[in-house]
C-alpha positions as CSV (number, residue, x, y, z in Angstrom):
1,M,128.8,280.9,34.6
2,E,128.1,283.8,32.4
3,Q,130.0,284.9,29.3
4,D,130.3,288.6,28.2
5,L,127.0,289.3,26.5
6,P,127.2,290.7,23.0
7,G,126.1,294.3,22.3
8,G,123.5,295.4,19.8
9,A,120.3,293.5,19.1
10,R,120.3,290.0,20.5
11,L,118.2,287.0,20.2
12,I,117.7,285.4,23.6
13,V,116.4,281.9,23.7
14,G,115.4,279.9,26.8
15,V,116.8,276.4,26.7
16,D,116.0,273.3,28.8
17,E,115.7,269.6,28.3
18,S,112.1,269.7,26.9
19,P,111.2,269.0,23.2
20,A,109.6,272.4,23.0
21,A,112.9,274.1,23.9
22,R,114.7,272.2,21.2
23,W,112.2,273.5,18.6
24,A,112.6,277.0,20.0
25,L,116.4,276.8,19.7
26,A,116.2,275.5,16.1
27,W,113.9,278.4,15.3
28,A,116.2,280.9,17.1
29,I,119.3,279.6,15.2
30,G,117.5,280.2,11.9
31,A,116.2,283.6,12.9
32,A,119.7,284.7,14.2
33,R,121.2,283.7,10.9
34,L,118.5,285.5,8.9
35,H,118.6,288.7,10.8
36,R,122.3,288.6,11.7
37,M,121.7,288.8,15.4
38,A,123.8,287.5,18.3
39,L,122.3,284.4,19.9
40,V,122.2,284.1,23.7
41,A,121.2,280.7,25.0
42,V,119.9,280.8,28.6
43,H,119.2,277.9,31.0
44,V,117.9,278.7,34.4
45,S,117.8,276.0,37.0
46,R,115.0,276.0,39.5
47,A,117.2,274.4,42.2
48,P,116.3,275.8,45.6
49,V,119.3,277.9,46.8
50,H,119.7,280.6,49.4
51,P,119.4,284.1,47.9
52,F,122.8,285.1,49.4
53,P,125.0,282.1,48.8
54,E,128.0,283.9,50.2
55,A,126.4,283.6,53.7
56,L,126.5,279.8,53.6
57,P,129.5,278.1,52.0
58,V,127.4,275.0,51.2
59,Q,124.9,277.0,49.3
60,H,127.6,278.7,47.3
61,A,128.9,275.2,46.2
62,V,125.3,274.2,45.3
63,R,124.9,277.3,43.1
64,V,128.2,276.8,41.4
65,G,127.4,273.2,40.7
66,E,124.0,274.0,39.3
67,E,125.4,276.7,37.0
68,A,127.9,274.2,35.7
69,R,125.1,271.8,35.0
70,C,123.2,274.5,33.2
71,T,126.1,275.0,30.9
72,E,126.2,271.3,30.2
73,V,122.4,271.3,29.4
74,V,122.8,274.1,26.9
75,T,125.8,272.4,25.2
76,S,123.9,269.1,24.9
77,V,120.8,270.8,23.4
78,F,123.0,272.6,20.9
79,E,124.5,269.2,20.0
80,D,121.1,267.6,19.5
81,V,119.7,270.5,17.5
82,A,122.6,271.8,15.4
83,G,125.4,269.4,15.9
84,G,127.2,271.8,18.2
85,V,127.3,275.5,18.6
86,P,127.1,277.2,15.2
87,D,130.4,278.7,14.0
88,D,128.8,281.3,11.8
89,L,126.9,283.0,14.8
90,T,128.0,285.1,17.6
91,T,126.8,283.0,20.6
92,A,126.9,283.3,24.4
93,V,125.7,280.9,27.1
94,V,124.1,282.2,30.3
95,A,123.6,279.9,33.3
96,R,121.5,281.1,36.2
97,V,119.8,279.7,39.2
98,G,116.3,280.8,40.3
99,D,113.0,281.6,38.5
100,P,113.3,281.2,34.7
101,G,110.8,283.9,33.8
102,Y,112.4,286.5,36.0
103,H,115.9,285.9,34.7
104,L,114.8,285.8,31.0
105,V,112.9,289.1,31.4
106,D,115.9,290.5,33.3
107,L,118.3,289.6,30.4
108,A,116.1,290.9,27.6
109,R,116.3,294.5,26.9
110,E,114.5,296.8,24.4
111,G,115.4,295.8,20.8
112,D,116.1,292.2,21.7
113,L,114.0,289.2,20.6
114,L,113.0,286.7,23.3
115,V,112.3,283.2,22.1
116,L,110.6,280.5,24.2
117,G,109.3,277.1,23.6
118,R,105.8,276.0,24.6
119,G,105.1,272.4,25.1
120,R,102.2,270.4,26.4
121,R,101.8,270.4,30.2
122,G,99.9,268.1,32.4
123,L,97.5,269.2,35.1
124,L,100.0,268.8,38.0
125,S,102.6,270.7,36.1
126,R,100.2,273.6,35.4
127,I,99.2,273.7,39.1
128,F,102.6,273.5,40.7
129,L,105.0,275.1,38.2
130,P,104.1,278.6,36.8
131,S,104.2,279.1,33.1
132,T,107.5,280.8,32.1
133,S,106.1,281.9,28.7
134,M,103.1,283.6,30.4
135,Y,105.3,285.4,32.9
136,C,107.6,286.7,30.1
137,A,104.6,287.7,28.0
138,R,103.3,289.8,30.9
139,H,106.5,291.4,32.1
140,A,109.0,291.6,29.2
141,R,109.6,294.9,27.5
142,T,110.7,293.4,24.2
143,T,109.3,291.3,21.4
144,I,108.5,287.7,22.4
145,V,108.2,284.7,20.1
146,I,106.7,281.6,21.5
147,V,107.4,278.5,19.5
148,Q,104.7,275.8,19.8
149,Q,105.9,272.2,20.0
150,P,104.4,270.4,17.0
151,S,101.8,267.7,17.5
152,P,102.8,264.1,17.0
153,P,101.7,262.7,13.6
154,D,99.3,260.3,15.2
155,D,97.4,263.1,17.0
156,P,93.7,263.2,15.8
157,E,93.9,267.0,15.6
158,M,96.6,266.7,12.9
159,S,94.6,264.3,10.8
160,G,91.5,266.5,10.8
161,E,89.4,264.0,12.7
162,R,88.7,266.0,15.8
163,Q,86.7,264.3,18.4
164,R,83.5,266.0,19.6
165,R,83.6,267.2,23.1
166,F,80.8,265.9,25.3
167,W,79.4,269.4,25.8
168,T,79.0,270.2,22.0
169,R,75.8,269.4,20.2
170,R,75.5,268.1,16.7
171,H,73.6,270.5,14.5
172,P,71.6,269.0,11.6
């Protein structure tokens, strides 16, 4: 499902179920209000589908189902972050299936602002799933804002008591 995208300068934000995406959406809502820009919330599902869904009727049904689920994800994240889609902003929801980085770069044009969340990833996630924010930083032709997920309050780096790494030496 894709709504008509607003003209002019837009603020495009990548949305998924992660905490980092919630922080990015909150930041994007504030920036869209501040700069009076249209807000385009994008969720891209990584579901494996055939590139030409019309060739296989089952794949077409899978793609349509995934796009509907994408719209539900964006709606629920708006509910969590702002209590629903803000009435004072021009908003659009875009649901796509495929590689998130490719679709975000494809939607962002010159003059837009692309906002992404960056959370903490484990070793397996870094090995098997490519970084969407790194892809966008390399390929986008627009301004990118990457919102870092804040550290939890009990994190030692927040309290200033950083632990020494085993390869560092203590200097007198």
